[in-house]
mmCIF file of the C-alpha atoms, coordinates in Angstrom:
data_MODEL
# 
_entry.id   MODEL 
# 
loop_
_atom_site.group_PDB 
_atom_site.id 
_atom_site.type_symbol 
_atom_site.label_atom_id 
_atom_site.label_alt_id 
_atom_site.label_comp_id 
_atom_site.label_asym_id 
_atom_site.label_entity_id 
_atom_site.label_seq_id 
_atom_site.pdbx_PDB_ins_code 
_atom_site.Cartn_x 
_atom_site.Cartn_y 
_atom_site.Cartn_z 
_atom_site.occupancy 
_atom_site.B_iso_or_equiv 
_atom_site.pdbx_formal_charge 
_atom_site.auth_seq_id 
_atom_site.auth_comp_id 
_atom_site.auth_asym_id 
_atom_site.auth_atom_id 
_atom_site.pdbx_PDB_model_num 
ATOM 1   C CA . UNK A 1 1   ? -0.159  -0.003  -0.052   1.00 0.00 ? 1   UNK A CA 1 
ATOM 2   C CA . UNK A 1 2   ? 1.399   2.954   -1.341   1.00 0.00 ? 2   UNK A CA 1 
ATOM 3   C CA . UNK A 1 3   ? 0.961   6.409   0.120    1.00 0.00 ? 3   UNK A CA 1 
ATOM 4   C CA . UNK A 1 4   ? -0.345  9.086   -2.101   1.00 0.00 ? 4   UNK A CA 1 
ATOM 5   C CA . UNK A 1 5   ? 2.396   11.369  -2.955   1.00 0.00 ? 5   UNK A CA 1 
ATOM 6   C CA . UNK A 1 6   ? 2.011   15.226  -2.813   1.00 0.00 ? 6   UNK A CA 1 
ATOM 7   C CA . UNK A 1 7   ? 2.225   17.331  -5.726   1.00 0.00 ? 7   UNK A CA 1 
ATOM 8   C CA . UNK A 1 8   ? 5.480   18.667  -4.928   1.00 0.00 ? 8   UNK A CA 1 
ATOM 9   C CA . UNK A 1 9   ? 6.906   15.385  -4.553   1.00 0.00 ? 9   UNK A CA 1 
ATOM 10  C CA . UNK A 1 10  ? 5.407   14.440  -7.900   1.00 0.00 ? 10  UNK A CA 1 
ATOM 11  C CA . UNK A 1 11  ? 6.972   17.546  -9.284   1.00 0.00 ? 11  UNK A CA 1 
ATOM 12  C CA . UNK A 1 12  ? 10.309  16.795  -7.962   1.00 0.00 ? 12  UNK A CA 1 
ATOM 13  C CA . UNK A 1 13  ? 10.040  13.154  -9.117   1.00 0.00 ? 13  UNK A CA 1 
ATOM 14  C CA . UNK A 1 14  ? 9.275   14.200  -12.690  1.00 0.00 ? 14  UNK A CA 1 
ATOM 15  C CA . UNK A 1 15  ? 11.951  16.756  -12.635  1.00 0.00 ? 15  UNK A CA 1 
ATOM 16  C CA . UNK A 1 16  ? 14.316  14.055  -11.461  1.00 0.00 ? 16  UNK A CA 1 
ATOM 17  C CA . UNK A 1 17  ? 13.255  11.739  -14.301  1.00 0.00 ? 17  UNK A CA 1 
ATOM 18  C CA . UNK A 1 18  ? 13.422  14.421  -16.621  1.00 0.00 ? 18  UNK A CA 1 
ATOM 19  C CA . UNK A 1 19  ? 17.100  15.108  -15.719  1.00 0.00 ? 19  UNK A CA 1 
ATOM 20  C CA . UNK A 1 20  ? 17.764  11.328  -15.870  1.00 0.00 ? 20  UNK A CA 1 
ATOM 21  C CA . UNK A 1 21  ? 16.293  11.180  -19.157  1.00 0.00 ? 21  UNK A CA 1 
ATOM 22  C CA . UNK A 1 22  ? 18.200  13.999  -20.531  1.00 0.00 ? 22  UNK A CA 1 
ATOM 23  C CA . UNK A 1 23  ? 21.315  12.536  -19.169  1.00 0.00 ? 23  UNK A CA 1 
ATOM 24  C CA . UNK A 1 24  ? 20.624  9.174   -20.815  1.00 0.00 ? 24  UNK A CA 1 
ATOM 25  C CA . UNK A 1 25  ? 19.615  10.917  -24.050  1.00 0.00 ? 25  UNK A CA 1 
ATOM 26  C CA . UNK A 1 26  ? 22.793  12.748  -24.101  1.00 0.00 ? 26  UNK A CA 1 
ATOM 27  C CA . UNK A 1 27  ? 24.887  9.556   -23.094  1.00 0.00 ? 27  UNK A CA 1 
ATOM 28  C CA . UNK A 1 28  ? 22.927  7.766   -26.010  1.00 0.00 ? 28  UNK A CA 1 
ATOM 29  C CA . UNK A 1 29  ? 23.973  10.736  -28.496  1.00 0.00 ? 29  UNK A CA 1 
ATOM 30  C CA . UNK A 1 30  ? 27.699  10.408  -27.164  1.00 0.00 ? 30  UNK A CA 1 
ATOM 31  C CA . UNK A 1 31  ? 27.624  6.603   -27.686  1.00 0.00 ? 31  UNK A CA 1 
ATOM 32  C CA . UNK A 1 32  ? 26.177  7.010   -31.193  1.00 0.00 ? 32  UNK A CA 1 
ATOM 33  C CA . UNK A 1 33  ? 28.806  9.429   -32.139  1.00 0.00 ? 33  UNK A CA 1 
ATOM 34  C CA . UNK A 1 34  ? 31.547  7.131   -30.697  1.00 0.00 ? 34  UNK A CA 1 
ATOM 35  C CA . UNK A 1 35  ? 29.821  4.325   -32.751  1.00 0.00 ? 35  UNK A CA 1 
ATOM 36  C CA . UNK A 1 36  ? 30.020  6.287   -35.904  1.00 0.00 ? 36  UNK A CA 1 
ATOM 37  C CA . UNK A 1 37  ? 33.525  7.509   -35.147  1.00 0.00 ? 37  UNK A CA 1 
ATOM 38  C CA . UNK A 1 38  ? 34.632  3.806   -34.746  1.00 0.00 ? 38  UNK A CA 1 
ATOM 39  C CA . UNK A 1 39  ? 32.747  2.707   -37.659  1.00 0.00 ? 39  UNK A CA 1 
ATOM 40  C CA . UNK A 1 40  ? 34.410  5.465   -39.841  1.00 0.00 ? 40  UNK A CA 1 
ATOM 41  C CA . UNK A 1 41  ? 37.815  4.587   -38.453  1.00 0.00 ? 41  UNK A CA 1 
ATOM 42  C CA . UNK A 1 42  ? 37.224  0.787   -38.967  1.00 0.00 ? 42  UNK A CA 1 
ATOM 43  C CA . UNK A 1 43  ? 36.152  1.624   -42.608  1.00 0.00 ? 43  UNK A CA 1 
ATOM 44  C CA . UNK A 1 44  ? 39.217  3.707   -43.302  1.00 0.00 ? 44  UNK A CA 1 
ATOM 45  C CA . UNK A 1 45  ? 41.521  1.168   -41.689  1.00 0.00 ? 45  UNK A CA 1 
ATOM 46  C CA . UNK A 1 46  ? 39.809  -1.543  -43.721  1.00 0.00 ? 46  UNK A CA 1 
ATOM 47  C CA . UNK A 1 47  ? 40.210  0.473   -47.048  1.00 0.00 ? 47  UNK A CA 1 
ATOM 48  C CA . UNK A 1 48  ? 43.921  1.089   -45.994  1.00 0.00 ? 48  UNK A CA 1 
ATOM 49  C CA . UNK A 1 49  ? 44.486  -2.433  -45.463  1.00 0.00 ? 49  UNK A CA 1 
ATOM 50  C CA . UNK A 1 50  ? 42.989  -3.373  -48.759  1.00 0.00 ? 50  UNK A CA 1 
ATOM 51  C CA . UNK A 1 51  ? 45.095  -0.872  -50.521  1.00 0.00 ? 51  UNK A CA 1 
ATOM 52  C CA . UNK A 1 52  ? 48.262  -2.030  -48.656  1.00 0.00 ? 52  UNK A CA 1 
ATOM 53  C CA . UNK A 1 53  ? 47.519  -5.818  -49.548  1.00 0.00 ? 53  UNK A CA 1 
ATOM 54  C CA . UNK A 1 54  ? 47.039  -4.545  -53.197  1.00 0.00 ? 54  UNK A CA 1 
ATOM 55  C CA . UNK A 1 55  ? 50.182  -2.885  -53.256  1.00 0.00 ? 55  UNK A CA 1 
ATOM 56  C CA . UNK A 1 56  ? 51.953  -5.767  -51.723  1.00 0.00 ? 56  UNK A CA 1 
ATOM 57  C CA . UNK A 1 57  ? 50.609  -8.036  -54.328  1.00 0.00 ? 57  UNK A CA 1 
ATOM 58  C CA . UNK A 1 58  ? 51.662  -5.730  -57.004  1.00 0.00 ? 58  UNK A CA 1 
ATOM 59  C CA . UNK A 1 59  ? 55.139  -5.276  -55.599  1.00 0.00 ? 59  UNK A CA 1 
ATOM 60  C CA . UNK A 1 60  ? 55.426  -8.992  -55.196  1.00 0.00 ? 60  UNK A CA 1 
ATOM 61  C CA . UNK A 1 61  ? 54.399  -9.396  -58.872  1.00 0.00 ? 61  UNK A CA 1 
ATOM 62  C CA . UNK A 1 62  ? 56.981  -6.889  -59.895  1.00 0.00 ? 62  UNK A CA 1 
ATOM 63  C CA . UNK A 1 63  ? 59.728  -8.388  -58.011  1.00 0.00 ? 63  UNK A CA 1 
ATOM 64  C CA . UNK A 1 64  ? 58.838  -11.913 -59.274  1.00 0.00 ? 64  UNK A CA 1 
ATOM 65  C CA . UNK A 1 65  ? 59.162  -10.405 -62.820  1.00 0.00 ? 65  UNK A CA 1 
ATOM 66  C CA . UNK A 1 66  ? 62.212  -8.692  -61.926  1.00 0.00 ? 66  UNK A CA 1 
ATOM 67  C CA . UNK A 1 67  ? 63.867  -11.814 -60.513  1.00 0.00 ? 67  UNK A CA 1 
ATOM 68  C CA . UNK A 1 68  ? 62.770  -13.892 -63.449  1.00 0.00 ? 68  UNK A CA 1 
ATOM 69  C CA . UNK A 1 69  ? 64.311  -11.235 -65.760  1.00 0.00 ? 69  UNK A CA 1 
ATOM 70  C CA . UNK A 1 70  ? 67.437  -11.120 -63.903  1.00 0.00 ? 70  UNK A CA 1 
ATOM 71  C CA . UNK A 1 71  ? 67.710  -15.070 -64.034  1.00 0.00 ? 71  UNK A CA 1 
ATOM 72  C CA . UNK A 1 72  ? 66.922  -15.021 -67.818  1.00 0.00 ? 72  UNK A CA 1 
ATOM 73  C CA . UNK A 1 73  ? 69.346  -12.223 -68.437  1.00 0.00 ? 73  UNK A CA 1 
ATOM 74  C CA . UNK A 1 74  ? 72.246  -13.943 -66.547  1.00 0.00 ? 74  UNK A CA 1 
ATOM 75  C CA . UNK A 1 75  ? 71.644  -17.191 -68.606  1.00 0.00 ? 75  UNK A CA 1 
ATOM 76  C CA . UNK A 1 76  ? 71.587  -15.116 -71.738  1.00 0.00 ? 76  UNK A CA 1 
ATOM 77  C CA . UNK A 1 77  ? 74.630  -13.267 -70.744  1.00 0.00 ? 77  UNK A CA 1 
ATOM 78  C CA . UNK A 1 78  ? 76.391  -16.450 -69.671  1.00 0.00 ? 78  UNK A CA 1 
ATOM 79  C CA . UNK A 1 79  ? 75.661  -18.127 -72.683  1.00 0.00 ? 79  UNK A CA 1 
ATOM 80  C CA . UNK A 1 80  ? 77.005  -15.027 -74.857  1.00 0.00 ? 80  UNK A CA 1 
ATOM 81  C CA . UNK A 1 81  ? 80.103  -14.951 -73.017  1.00 0.00 ? 81  UNK A CA 1 
ATOM 82  C CA . UNK A 1 82  ? 80.643  -18.885 -73.169  1.00 0.00 ? 82  UNK A CA 1 
ATOM 83  C CA . UNK A 1 83  ? 80.154  -18.367 -77.016  1.00 0.00 ? 83  UNK A CA 1 
ATOM 84  C CA . UNK A 1 84  ? 82.528  -15.557 -77.066  1.00 0.00 ? 84  UNK A CA 1 
ATOM 85  C CA . UNK A 1 85  ? 85.279  -17.463 -75.178  1.00 0.00 ? 85  UNK A CA 1 
ATOM 86  C CA . UNK A 1 86  ? 84.587  -20.477 -77.429  1.00 0.00 ? 86  UNK A CA 1 
ATOM 87  C CA . UNK A 1 87  ? 85.273  -18.206 -80.659  1.00 0.00 ? 87  UNK A CA 1 
ATOM 88  C CA . UNK A 1 88  ? 88.113  -16.654 -79.075  1.00 0.00 ? 88  UNK A CA 1 
ATOM 89  C CA . UNK A 1 89  ? 89.780  -19.985 -78.143  1.00 0.00 ? 89  UNK A CA 1 
ATOM 90  C CA . UNK A 1 90  ? 89.172  -21.204 -81.598  1.00 0.00 ? 90  UNK A CA 1 
ATOM 91  C CA . UNK A 1 91  ? 90.515  -18.243 -83.197  1.00 0.00 ? 91  UNK A CA 1 
ATOM 92  C CA . UNK A 1 92  ? 93.670  -18.455 -80.855  1.00 0.00 ? 92  UNK A CA 1 
ATOM 93  C CA . UNK A 1 93  ? 93.898  -22.268 -81.826  1.00 0.00 ? 93  UNK A CA 1 
ATOM 94  C CA . UNK A 1 94  ? 93.742  -21.003 -85.683  1.00 0.00 ? 94  UNK A CA 1 
ATOM 95  C CA . UNK A 1 95  ? 96.601  -18.466 -85.087  1.00 0.00 ? 95  UNK A CA 1 
ATOM 96  C CA . UNK A 1 96  ? 98.784  -20.633 -83.047  1.00 0.00 ? 96  UNK A CA 1 
ATOM 97  C CA . UNK A 1 97  ? 98.568  -23.408 -86.011  1.00 0.00 ? 97  UNK A CA 1 
ATOM 98  C CA . UNK A 1 98  ? 99.331  -20.587 -88.434  1.00 0.00 ? 98  UNK A CA 1 
ATOM 99  C CA . UNK A 1 99  ? 102.303 -19.615 -86.448  1.00 0.00 ? 99  UNK A CA 1 
ATOM 100 C CA . UNK A 1 100 ? 103.577 -23.071 -86.286  1.00 0.00 ? 100 UNK A CA 1 
ATOM 101 C CA . UNK A 1 101 ? 103.409 -23.430 -89.974  1.00 0.00 ? 101 UNK A CA 1 
ATOM 102 C CA . UNK A 1 102 ? 105.222 -20.148 -90.551  1.00 0.00 ? 102 UNK A CA 1 
ATOM 103 C CA . UNK A 1 103 ? 107.751 -20.955 -87.870  1.00 0.00 ? 103 UNK A CA 1 
ATOM 104 C CA . UNK A 1 104 ? 108.385 -24.448 -89.382  1.00 0.00 ? 104 UNK A CA 1 
ATOM 105 C CA . UNK A 1 105 ? 108.787 -22.806 -92.999  1.00 0.00 ? 105 UNK A CA 1 
ATOM 106 C CA . UNK A 1 106 ? 110.871 -19.987 -91.535  1.00 0.00 ? 106 UNK A CA 1 
ATOM 107 C CA . UNK A 1 107 ? 113.243 -22.700 -90.142  1.00 0.00 ? 107 UNK A CA 1 
ATOM 108 C CA . UNK A 1 108 ? 113.304 -24.520 -93.255  1.00 0.00 ? 108 UNK A CA 1 
ATOM 109 C CA . UNK A 1 109 ? 113.995 -21.340 -95.206  1.00 0.00 ? 109 UNK A CA 1 
ATOM 110 C CA . UNK A 1 110 ? 116.711 -20.449 -92.956  1.00 0.00 ? 110 UNK A CA 1 
ATOM 111 C CA . UNK A 1 111 ? 118.312 -23.766 -93.329  1.00 0.00 ? 111 UNK A CA 1 
ATOM 112 C CA . UNK A 1 112 ? 118.128 -23.249 -97.128  1.00 0.00 ? 112 UNK A CA 1 
ATOM 113 C CA . UNK A 1 113 ? 119.640 -19.761 -96.885  1.00 0.00 ? 113 UNK A CA 1 
ATOM 114 C CA . UNK A 1 114 ? 122.505 -21.081 -94.731  1.00 0.00 ? 114 UNK A CA 1 
ATOM 115 C CA . UNK A 1 115 ? 123.189 -23.798 -97.216  1.00 0.00 ? 115 UNK A CA 1 
ATOM 116 C CA . UNK A 1 116 ? 123.257 -21.420 -100.123 1.00 0.00 ? 116 UNK A CA 1 
ATOM 117 C CA . UNK A 1 117 ? 125.476 -19.187 -98.206  1.00 0.00 ? 117 UNK A CA 1 
ATOM 118 C CA . UNK A 1 118 ? 127.945 -21.996 -97.482  1.00 0.00 ? 118 UNK A CA 1 
ATOM 119 C CA . UNK A 1 119 ? 127.776 -23.106 -101.150 1.00 0.00 ? 119 UNK A CA 1 
ATOM 120 C CA . UNK A 1 120 ? 128.419 -19.446 -102.346 1.00 0.00 ? 120 UNK A CA 1 
ATOM 121 C CA . UNK A 1 121 ? 132.225 -19.175 -102.365 1.00 0.00 ? 121 UNK A CA 1 
ATOM 122 C CA . UNK A 1 122 ? 132.507 -22.623 -103.960 1.00 0.00 ? 122 UNK A CA 1 
ATOM 123 C CA . UNK A 1 123 ? 129.857 -21.747 -106.581 1.00 0.00 ? 123 UNK A CA 1 
ATOM 124 C CA . UNK A 1 124 ? 131.433 -18.285 -107.207 1.00 0.00 ? 124 UNK A CA 1 
ATOM 125 C CA . UNK A 1 125 ? 134.889 -19.949 -107.989 1.00 0.00 ? 125 UNK A CA 1 
ATOM 126 C CA . UNK A 1 126 ? 133.100 -22.487 -110.227 1.00 0.00 ? 126 UNK A CA 1 
ATOM 127 C CA . UNK A 1 127 ? 131.111 -19.575 -111.923 1.00 0.00 ? 127 UNK A CA 1 
ATOM 128 C CA . UNK A 1 128 ? 134.261 -17.669 -112.420 1.00 0.00 ? 128 UNK A CA 1 
ATOM 129 C CA . UNK A 1 129 ? 136.199 -20.767 -113.668 1.00 0.00 ? 129 UNK A CA 1 
ATOM 130 C CA . UNK A 1 130 ? 133.220 -21.672 -116.190 1.00 0.00 ? 130 UNK A CA 1 
ATOM 131 C CA . UNK A 1 131 ? 133.194 -18.195 -117.383 1.00 0.00 ? 131 UNK A CA 1 
ATOM 132 C CA . UNK A 1 132 ? 136.762 -18.243 -118.180 1.00 0.00 ? 132 UNK A CA 1 
ATOM 133 C CA . UNK A 1 133 ? 136.505 -21.603 -119.951 1.00 0.00 ? 133 UNK A CA 1 
ATOM 134 C CA . UNK A 1 134 ? 133.489 -20.017 -122.087 1.00 0.00 ? 134 UNK A CA 1 
ATOM 135 C CA . UNK A 1 135 ? 135.604 -17.180 -123.051 1.00 0.00 ? 135 UNK A CA 1 
ATOM 136 C CA . UNK A 1 136 ? 138.503 -19.630 -123.933 1.00 0.00 ? 136 UNK A CA 1 
ATOM 137 C CA . UNK A 1 137 ? 136.309 -21.620 -125.850 1.00 0.00 ? 137 UNK A CA 1 
ATOM 138 C CA . UNK A 1 138 ? 134.580 -18.563 -127.747 1.00 0.00 ? 138 UNK A CA 1 
ATOM 139 C CA . UNK A 1 139 ? 138.070 -17.416 -128.496 1.00 0.00 ? 139 UNK A CA 1 
ATOM 140 C CA . UNK A 1 140 ? 139.161 -20.423 -130.436 1.00 0.00 ? 140 UNK A CA 1 
# 
């Protein structure tokens, strides 16, 4: 059994309830603002995370492409240099063989020149004798 309240008590209770309601309404508005702020921050973070993930994927693709190009380029350069080395070795072998032919011919030529030089005095004397003999024969 409740006691009937006086008008002043009711007015005070109504005022107290109104103040409580205003406080609750203010808290609700603050909570909604916080919710909206967090939602906005979450959306921004989500967009940023997506952009970073996309950029990471693009960078990974570029790195893999560059790595492949480097490997292909190295293989190509290695092949090119191996080919150049092989050609230079073949050319060196050619010139070495040519040198040996020329050196052998030069040695034989030197031997022939020495032999002829050694024969020169004998042949010179023989040549003079034969000229004199021809001269004598033509006089007769």
